[in-house]
N, C-alpha and C positions, 0 to 999 in steps of 0.2 A: 168217075170223079179222080182228080189226080190233086188233090190239095195234100199239101205234107201234114198240117196241123187237123186233127177233127173238129175244131171250133169253126174251122171254114168250109169242113166238108159235112161231115155226119151230122154235126149240132148246130149247122149255120142257121137253121131254122127257128132254134131257141134264143140263141147268141147273136145271129147277125145284125140286128139293129145296133149292138154295142160299139159297132166301127163308126158310128158317129163320135165315140169318145177315143177310141185307141186303134184307128188305122193311121196309115201313114197321110191319107188326105185329112183327117182330123188335126194331125199335128202340124202339116204346113199351113190349113186353115187359122190353127190358134196361134201361131207365129206370125203370121200376117196381121191376125188381130191385135196382138201385143205392138206389132211394129207401127199399125194405123193408129191405135188409141195413145201411143206415145207420141205420134205427130202433132196431135192434137192437145196432148198436155204441155208438149214441149213449147207450142205457141204461144199457150200463157205466159211464159216468163221471158220472151222476147230475146232469145238469141239470134234469130232469125227475123227478117221482116213478116210481118203478119200474113197468113194464109188469105189468100181471096177466097170470095165465097164463091167461085166455081172451083177452087183448088179443095175447099172444105166438102162439096158436093161429091166430086170425084174420091175422095177419102170414105165418106159414108158410105158411096156407093159400091166401092171396094171392098166394105164389111161382107156382102154378099157372094162369098168364095164359090167359084164355079170348078167345073171338071176342065174346062178350059185354062183356068187359071192353073190349076194342080199339074196339067199336063205343059205348060210353059216352065212352070219352076223346075219341074223332073227335066225338062229338055236342057236348060240351062244348067241345070246340077251335073248333067251326064257329061259337061264341056268343063266345070270347072272344080267339080269332086268335092262342093262344101255345101250342104243343105240351107243353112241360115243366111249365108252369102247370096246363095241363089232367090232367098225371099226378096233379101234388100235390092237385088238387080232387077228381080220381077217388077219391084212395086218402082221402081225410078222408071221403068217402062209404061207403066199401067198410069201412073197419076200424072205424069208430065208435070211435075212441079217447077215453079220459076227457080227454086232453089232446092235442088235434089239432094242436097249434101246435109238437109235436116232430117232425112229418111236414117236411121240406125246411128244417129249422132251420140258419140262418146259411150256406145254400147259395143259390149264383148256378145258373143253368140251365146253364152250361157246366159246372158241378162234374158234373151228373149227366149230360150228354151227353158229354163225354170219355170218362169211363168205362163208359158203355154201348157206345160205339164199339170200344173196346179189347176189352172182354170179347168183342163179339161177334166182332172181328178174330181175337183170341187162339183161340176156338173154332173160326172156320174154318180156320185155320194148322193147329191139330191133329187135327180131325176131318176134314177134307175136303183140303187142298193139300197136307200132308205126306204122307197115305197116297198121295194120287194120283201124287205127286213118286215115293215110293217103289216103286209099280208100274210107273211108266215106268223107272225104273231098274233093278227086277227084270227087267223085260222085255228091256233092251237088255244088262243082263249075260249073260243067258241065251245070246243069240246070239253074243256076245264069245264064251266057252267055247265054243259050237259051231263057230265060224268062225275060230278063232283062228289056224288055220294054211291057209284058203282064201284061194290065191292071189289078188291083185286088183290091176286098174290102177291106178296112181296117176297124178295130173296136177298139176303146178305151174304157173300161169299159163295152164291149159288144155292143156298141152301132155304130152306122154306123160313119165313120170319115172321114178324107182327104184320098183319096184313093192313092193305094202305086201301086207296080210291085211283081209280085209273086218270080221273080229273086231279087229284093231286101230283102223280106223277109227271103229268103233262105239265102243271102249273111250276115245277120245278126248273122246267125250260123256259116256260114264257117269264118267270121273274129274271133267270139270266139274262136272256137275250133283251129285254127292256131295259137293263142295266148298262149292257154294251149298247144299245140303241142310242140311249141318251149321249153315251160318250162319244159316238161316231157322230151324231148329230152337232155337237158342242165343240168337235175339233176342227181348228181354222187351219186350212194349209198355207203355208209361208212361201214368203217369196222375194229375191233380191235383184238391185238394180245399182250394183256399185262397181262396174267395170271390169277390167282385165284381171287384178290382183286383188279385187274388192277394198282400193281405196278412194275411187271416183277421180283418181289422178287425170284421166283424159278429159273428163267434163270441166274439173277444177281450173287446168293450164288455159282451158279455151276460154272460160267465163270465170274468173274467179271472184267475180260479184253476187252469185247466185248463190242461193244456200241448197246444194245438192243434196245433202242428207234429207232435209225436209221435202225438196221436191220429189226424191226418190220413194220417201215413205208416204207421202200423200197419193202416189201413183199406184203403188201397191196395194195400199188401203181402197183405194178406189176400185181396183180388180177384185175387191171383196177376199183379200189374201192379209196374212200377217205379216208385216215388214221384218225383214231379218236386220239387226242391228250392226254385226259385224262378219264377214266373210271371207274366204279365198276369192276364187274366182267362180265358184260354184257354191249352189246351196249345199249346205252340210248335210242333207240328208236325214237330219233328224226327225224334222217333221213327216216326211214319207215313212220314215221307220215308225213314227208314232200312227199313223194312219194304218200301215201293213199290220201292227200288232192287234189295233182294235179288231181288223177284218179277221186276224189270225184268231184271236179268241172266239167271235162269231163262229167260224168255220169249224172249232174244235166243240161248240156247245152243240150246233146244228150235227156234227158227228156223233157224239154223246147219243143224240134222240134217235139219228138212223141207226145206231147199233142195238140202243134198249128196243126199239120197234120192230128190228130185224128177230132178236130174240124172242119179242113176244108172240110174233108171228110163228116161229118154230117149235113154240112150246104149245102152241094154241091157245094163248091167252086173250088175243085179238082175233077177229074174223077178218080177212083179207079176202076182199071182194074180187071176183073173177071179170074180166073186161071181155064181154062176148067177143066172138072172132080171134082174141088172142091166144099165141101158142105159148106154152111155159117150156117145152122141152121138144128138141126132134125126134125122141124116142119114148119118153114119157108122158101119155095124154093127158095124164091126170094132174099134172103140175101147174100150180098159179104161184109163180116166183117172188119176190120181194124185190123186184129188179127196180124200182125207183130210187129203195133206199140204197141198194148196193150201188147204182150209178153215182148217187149222191157222195156216198162213200168214197167211191174211188176218185173222183173229182175234187172232193174235199182235200184228199192227201195231195194230189199235184199242186192244188193252189197254195196250199199252206207251206209246201216244200218251197215252192217259188217266192212266197212272200217273206219267208224267213230269208232265203238266199239273198234277195234284192234288199230288205233292211240291212243285212250284214254287209253287202257290197257297197251300196249307196252312202254308207257312213264312212268311209275311207276313200281317201283321194293321196296320190303321193303330191307332198307339198302344196303346191297351189293349185293344181289340177293335173289329172291324167284322163286320157280317155275313155278308159275302161268302163266307167259308169255309163256312156252314151248308148254303146250296145245294149249293155244290162238293162237300161231304162225301157227298151223298145219290148221287153216282156213283162211290164207292170200288166199291160190290157190282157196278157195271157192268163196271168195270175188271177186277176179280177174275175176275168169270164169264166174262168173256172169253178171259181166260188159261185157265181150269178147261175151258172146251168145246175151247179149242185143244189141250191134253195130251190130253183123250180122241179129239180126231183124229188126233193123232199116234199114239196107241197102237192105234185101230184100223187106221190105214195100215199100221202097224209089221207087224200081224198077217197082212198080204198080200204081204210081201216074203220072197223066198226066193232061192236061189241054185243055177246050175246049174255047179257047182265043176271039171267036166270041160271045160267051154265057156271058164269064166274062165281057166283054165289055158292053154289054145291061144292065147287072145285076147292074154293075158300075154306068152306065148312067141312070140308073131307079130311083137313090136317088141324086136329082140334090141338096138337101138341105145341101151336104157335099160343095158345093161351097161356102159357107156363110163366111167360112174363107178366101176364095181367094178373094171375092168381099169386105170384112172390111178392109183385109191389102192393096189392091189397093187404096182404098180410104183414109186410113190413110196415105199412102204416100202422095195423096192429099191436105191433110189437112183439109179434109171436115167433119165437126161437129164430132159427135160421131158414126162413123158408126156401132162400135161392138154393141150398144145399139138399134139401129135402126134394125139389122139384127136378134139380138136376138129377139127383139117383133115380128118381121116378121114370123121366122124359128122354134123357140124353142119348141119343143114339138108339132110341128103342121105337117101335110103331105102338102107339097108345091111343084108345077109343075114349069117346067122350064121355061113355056109361064110366069107363074105368076112372077117369078124373074126378067124377060126379062120386063115385065110390070114396076116392081118396078125400074128397071135401068132406063128406059126412063124417069122416073119422078123425077130424081136426078138431083142437080145444078151442073152438071160435062162437061167437054170438052166430046164433041160428039167423037173424037177419043177413049176417055176412056170408052165411053159407048159401041162402037164399040168391043174394046177387051175384056170388061167384058162379052158381048154376045156370042162371039166367043169360051169362055172356054167350056167345057164340062167335067164332072167328069174324065171321061176315058182318059183325055188330061191333066188332074191336077196331075200328078206326081212327079212334081220339077226335082230334078237330081236323080232319080232313077237308070236310066241307067247309068250314070255316075260313082255312086256309085258301082253297080256291075261290073264295068270294073277294078275299083281299088281294089276291093276285091279278084276278082277273078285273077287279077296279082299278089296280094300279095300271095294267094295261090298256085299259080304256081312257084313263087320263093321257098315258103317252100317246094312244093312237090318235087323241084329238089333236094334238099337239103337231103342227106341220110346218117344216121350215121352206121359207121362199126360196126357189131355185136361183141359182146364177145368172 
C-alpha cells in the first residue's frame, strides 16, 4: 500500500465509509446539491421565467451524483483551476436549462462551500458520530449496572484511598459523555448566503424588489442549518469552532477513560482477556497488551490537536476573506475520522475488560488503613477529641492491620455500640452510595439513549 494517510491505508476498513462525508467526491456532491436546491428555491421568487416540468425533472435527477459527474467536474477544474466554478459549468452542461444564468445566480463560491460543508458535517454528526457515541454510552452503562456493587480499589495521588465500586468509576464517564452528547445533539450548524462580501449586493442590484435577507434565511433554514445574520464573504467559523470544541471534549473524556483502564489493567485491577491467535510481542509470548486503548489514545491526540488548530484557524480571516481557510478545511475529515477510529478502538478494548470480584474484594480488604477516613468521621459525629490527628499518627506512612485498628478502637472512650459498628466495617463494604449513584447515572443514560435525532 502506498497511501500517505493511515486513515486511507491501515485503518481504511474501520473508517473508509466516512468518505461519504469527507472525501473530495462528497464535497463536490454537496456543492452540486446546494446549487440544485438553490435553483428550486430561486424559481419561487420569480427572478427568471419559471422552470419547465422537464427542467425540474432534470434538476431532481441531477441530485443523484455519480462517479461520471465527479470525473467531469475534475476535468473542467483541471482546465480552469477553480472548484466551485467547475460545478457551475458542469451543471450548465448537464441541466441544459433554457436560462442557464440562473445557475449560481448572485452567489459567491463561499456561499456554496460553507453550506456544503455544514450539510456534510450535520449528516456525519447525526448518522455516524452520535450513533457511535450512543454505542459507547450504552456499553459503559451496561457495565455500570453489572458492576455497581463490585468493590474496587481507589487511588488518589496514586495512593490507596477510600474504596469505590468499578461500576461507579465507569458511571463517572457515562455521566460526562451524556452531558456532551446532549450538547452535540443540540448544536445547530450554521450557514450564510449573502454574496461576495456579505452585503447581498449582487442580488439586490439585479432585483431590488426581492427581500434577499428573508430569502437567504429561509433557504439556509430549509437545509436544516442556522442562518447567519451578518458575515464577510465567509462563514465566520464560530459555529464550526463550537462543534469542534464539543468533539474535543468528548475526545478528552474518552482519553481519560482509556488512560484509567490502561492503568487498571497494568495494576491487575481488571482482567484483560486474551484473543485466541493474537500476538502481544515479537519476543515475549506471555504478553496481552491493552493495544486497543493505546490505539485510541494515540488517535485522540491527533484528532484533538487538529480540532484545536482548525478552531483557531477558521475563526480568523484577513479582512473580508483570504483563502487559507480553504486548504485547512480539507482536514476536517481527518480530525473527525481519527476521533471516530479512536472511539471504535475504545469500544473494542472495553469488550475485553472483565472483573474478578472475589479477587478485587480481597485486594480492597488487604488495605485496612483506608478505613481511617471512616473511623475519624464516625468519631467526629460523636464529638470525641480530634480523631483526625489521632488516626493520622496511627496510620500515616505505616502498614497497619485490621487487628491493630480494632485494638485501637477498643481503647476509645466511646459507646460500645459505636465500637461494634466501627469494628464491623471492612474496606470492601465502605463504598457509600456507589450503587445508588450507578443506578442514577444508568437511568440518565437510558433516557438519553431513548432520544434519537432525525438524520439530515
